[in-house]
N, C-alpha and C positions, 0 to 999 in steps of 0.2 A: 504496500499499501502507499501511496506517495501520497505526501499533502506538501501544496504550495499554497502559498500568498500571495495573492493579485492584487495588482494595484490597477484603477482602470482609469485609461485619463481621453483626451477629447484628440489627441494626438496619433500616429503610427509609429509604434512603439518601436520597430524595430530601428531608428532613429538616437533612441535612446539605453534602450534595456541594458545592456549592462552597463554604461556609466549608471544609472539610477541603482544599481544592481551595489556597485561599488560605493556609489557614496553612502546608500541607508545601511549596507551592512559592514561598508572596512575589509570586504574580501572583492580579491580581482580573481575572478576565473580561470581555468587554468589553461585555455587557447587563447587566451584573451590578455592586456591590460590596458585597458585603458584611462588608467589616472586615477578614477571614482574614488577609490580604497584610500588612495597616497593624499586626496583630496581633502575627503572628509576628516582623515584620521589626524592631518595638519590644523586643519579647523577646528576641530573640537575634542583636543588632548582630555580633556574631561570626561569623553565617551571613551577613552581605552577599554574598561570592564564589559560597556554591555558589546562594543566591537571585537574582542575575546571571547566572548559568548557565544556569538555570532558563528567567529572560525572556530572553536571548539566542540560546540554543542549543539548550534541550532542550524548549519546549513547544510541541506542536502544536494544532491545531485536528481536529472531526470535527463530522460530524452524529449528534449524539446522540438527538437527535428532528427530526423535518419542521418543528415550529412554529418550535421558534429558532435554525434554520440551525446554521452554524458555530459550536462552541463548544468551551473549552476542559476541559472536564467535562462529566457527565453521569452519569444513572444508571444502571445494566448490572445484569440479570438475576446469579443467584445460584446457582450449583450445587450440589444438593444440599438444594436448599430450593424451595419450593412457596407459590401464594398463593391461597387457597379462593373467591376474587373477593368479599370482603368485606373484603378487607384485613387476612385473620387469616395471616400468616406459621409454616409447621409445618417442622422438618428430615425430611425424605423419608428412610423405610425404605429399604434397598438395591433392593429389587425394585419400593418401590411408584411409580406414575408421578404425575409433577407435573399438578396442575390447570391451574393459572396461573404464569408467573412471577411470582418476587419478585424484586423488586427492590432490593436489600439489600448494591450494592456498587458503589462510586463508582470511577470510568474517567477518566485522565487522560491527555488525546492527548498524544503526545509526537511531535517531528520525529528522535526516534534510535530505532534500532530496539533499544539492550538498554540499562543503565543501567549506570555505573561505577559498582564495589563500594562506593566512599566515598559516592557520591549514595545508592547505594541504602540504607546506613546509616543516615547524614542521615536520609534518607524514613521509616525505620522509627521512626526517634527520635523527629521532629516527630509521625509519625500515632500514635504508644505515648500523643504528650503532648497530644492534642487529642483521643484515645479516653477517657480519665483522665481530661479534663476534662469530658466531654458523658456520660459511661457509658454508653459503646459496647463492647462486645468485638469485636475483629478477630479474623477467621478464619484468615486469611489471604491473600497478595499471590501477584498471576499477572501476567504478559506475554501479551496478546492480540494477535494480528498480522490486521487483517482485508483481504481482496483484495477489490477489484471486477474483474471479469470483463465487459467489453463486447462484443456479439457485432452485428457490423452486417449486415445481409441486404440488399441490394441487390434492387429488384423492377422490370421495366420499367413505365412506367405508360403506356397507350395509348391 
């Protein structure tokens, strides 16, 4: 079972998911280093214990995209939004169907099933700081649990 903290935004998250994750967690991923973790650790030395908790306990990994394998973060579809197939994202009306998913959400893989309230409060503070700097509107936060079920069928070969 995988748990993912999802931050929904109004912008295509593929332009900033790694930087936001580094800034919020103080952890840079294995396949990239965009400087977010270094920047936030320098800006917030008072949060050293918080960042250490992320790197030692909280941060997980998940296959957000088969091309890159296991990652600490990735882009995720945003509920209530659609992509027209040419990169234009629009908010859906209540009964309107989605054309293509709009990837405006950042998913951060977790090794825990829920975040302590003090951690979540700091996450929100850092997300707001990052969003203000990058002119991104935060639509909300959610937890997603992904469970993969494997079924095995044995067939005798003759």
